[in-house]
N, C-alpha and C positions, 0 to 999 in steps of 0.2 A: 250722417250720410243720407238719411231719408229726406232731409230738407234740400240737399244738393240734387236729389233725383226728382224732387217735386217740380213739375213744370212751372216755369215762370210765365209762360204764355198761356192764354186760355186754351182749354182743350176744345177740339172740334166737336161741335154739337151734332145732332142728327140732321145733317144737311139733306135737303131733298135732292133727288137726281138733277133737277133743273138748276138748283143752287150750285151743285158741284160742276155741272157743265158750264154755267155762266162764269164761274171762277177760273176754270181751266182755259176757256176761250179768251177771257180777258188777259190771263197770264201769257198765253201764246201771242196775243196782239202786242203786249208790252215787250216780250222778248224780241218780236219782229222789229218793233220800233227801235229797241235798244241796239239791234244789229245794224240798222240803217243810219243812225245818227253818228256822225263823226265829230269828236271833240278835239280841237287843236291841243296837242300835248307834245312833250319832248320824250324820246327822240322821234316818235312817229305818232300820227293822229290815232286816237283810240275810239273804239265803239264802247257802248255801255253794257254789253252782254253779261260780263262777269258780275257787275253790280246787280243787274236784273235777276240773274239766276240766284244769287245769294239772297236778295231781298224777297223774292217770291218764295223761295224754299223756307226762309225764316218766318215769313208771314203765314204761309199756308200749312206748314208742317210737312212731314215726310210723305204722306199719302198723296195729298193734292199737289204739293210742290213737285214731287217726282212725276206725277201724272201730267202736269203742265209741261215740264221739260221734255218728257217722252212725246207728248202731243206735238210739241214744237218740232221735234226730230221727224215725226211721222209726216207732218205738213211739208217739211223740207224734202223728205224722201220721195213723196209723191209728185214733187216738181213745183210746189209753190215757192216763190222767191222770198223766203223768210230769212235766209242767212245773209251775213255780211258779204257784199260783193256779188250777190245774185240779182239779176240773171246774167250780168256781164261776165262773170267767171264760171258760168255753168249753173245747172240746177239739178235737183234730184239726187239719186244715188251716186251719179258720177261726181258731183261736187263733194258729197259726203265721203267718198273714197279717196279724195284728193289729200293734199298735205295737211289740211286743217281737220280732217276726220277724227283724229285722236282727241283734239280739244273738245269737239262736239260730244264725244262719248264721255269725256271728263265732266262735262256739264251735268250729265245724268248722275254720275257718281257723287259729284259735289252736292247736287240737290238732295240726294239720299242722306248724306252726312249731315248737312246743315238742317234739313227737315227733321231728322231724328233728334238732334240736339234741341231744336225748337220745341219738339213734343215732350221731351223728357228732362231737360235741365233748365237752370235759370238763364235769364236773358244774357247775363254777362258771359256765359259760355258760348254765345254765338260768335264772338270774335275769334277765339281759337278754332271753333268749328269752321268758320269761313276760311281761315288760314289753312286748315286741313283740307277743305274742299279745293282750295287753290292748288295745293300740293298735288291732289289727285288730277286736276285739270292739266297741270304741267307734266306730270309723270306720264299720263296717257298721251298727251299731245306731243311731247318730245319723243316718246318711244315710237309713235306713228310717223312723225316727221322724219325720223332717222331713215325711213325707207325711201325718202325722196331727195334728201340732200346729203352731201358728204358728212361723215361723222364729226369732223372738226368744225363744221359750220352749223350744227344743230342748235347750239346755244346762241350763236350769233343771230340766226334767223328766227328762232322760236322762243327765246327766253329774254335775252338782254334788252331788246327794244320794248318789251311789254311789261316786265315785272313791276316797275315803278308805277305805271298807270294802273295795273291790276291791284296793287296794294292801296292806291288811292280809292279805287272803286269799292274795295272791301270796306274801307273806312266809311265811305259814303253810305253803303248799304247798311252797315252796322248802326250808324248814327240814326238813319231813318227808321229802321225797325225797332231799335231799342227805345227811341224817343216817341214811338206811337202811343197815344193814350190807350189805356186798357179797353175802354168802350169801343174804340175804333178797331182795335185788334180783335176783339170778340166778334165784331161784325164781319171782318175779313175772314176770320176762322170759321164763321158760321155758328158761333156759340149763342148768338142771339138769332131770333127768327128772322128769316129773309123778309124784306119788305115786299 
């Protein structure tokens, strides 16, 4: 049991405040880019936000991963056009309180789940953690969406068009993070001194 609980990813070293801020800002920029890029997919085009949330959380761990996703939410709340469809579909808290608000909250929960597993379990546990994170995203997202659409349309609008793409994104994030060389992961985590 002890070997299962031993972290497969390097533990976060004593990162300087500047190192932490740089990682969080870079993560927010990556999340923003992932929201703006649309990849052709069936049945609807997809953004890469879910993949970015999962990869950042797995690479950074719970503390920095959650801080990054929360920082992304704060940036959006103050009106920066960081979310998918912004500024065209609105910005700030008005956007966050709209139909996709629950999914955004789900990103924070998913970051905590995946980050905790990255900190405490072996790399192969990241795949089920990412699936659990996706369940959290959909549970919060669909629950919130139910306030905006008829009950019989919630799955049609908020689940069916996206689930296949999200599973592909999880597979992509898992392959990237699990495949990272240990030295690079240590650098990302701050286990090695910042340059």
